[in-house]
N, C-alpha and C positions, 0 to 999 in steps of 0.2 A: 519404431522409435519410441523410446521411453519418455516419460514426462520430464525428467531432469534435462535431457538433451534438447527437448522442445523449448524449455524455459531459457536455456542458454542461447539458443538460436534466436529466440524472440528478443532477448536483451541485446544481442549483437546487432540485429536488424534495427532496433530502436535507437541505439547509439549512432549507427551509420546514418539513419534518417534524420536524427537531431543535428548531426554535423552538416549534412546537406542543407537542411532548412536554415540553420544559422549562417552558413556560407552564402546562401541566396540573399538573406536579409542584410548581411554585411556588405555584399556587392552593391546594394541599392543606396548605400551611404556615400555616394560620390561627392556630395557637396560639403562634406565635413573634412576639414584639413587643420592640422595643428599649426598654430602661428605663435611666434615669440612675443608679439605686441598686439595692441588693439588699434593700430593705425588705420586699418581698413574699415573700422566701425565709426570713425569720426569724420564728419564732413569738414572739408578744408575751411579754415577760418571761422568755424562755428563754436569752438571751445577755446577759451583763453584762461589759463591758469595764472592767477596773480599771487597766490601764497602757496607755500610748500610746508604746511603743517596741519595737524588734526586737532580738533577740539571735541572733547567728550563732554556733552552737556549733562548727562545723567549716568549714575552708576548705582545699580541695585544689586546687593549681594544677599542671598538667602542662605542662612546657615542652619543646617539641621544636624543635630548630634547623631553620631552613629550608635546603633544599639550595641551594648556590650554583651559579649558572649560569656555567660556565667557557668557554662558547662565545664567541669573539671574532672 
């Protein structure tokens, strides 16, 4: 077998091994589920929302001029 064919076979084996390893790790993520709301993270009657607005106390804006491209 020539060197080029051995490199192609090694790459294919690496890709297959990567998919197998990633599949095993993904299978271990059984406790992660997508949810639409955070209701399961709040204890009942432990959070009372009295106002429905945001207040931003500080606002800092840094302005840096863009360098001009003088190449013509």
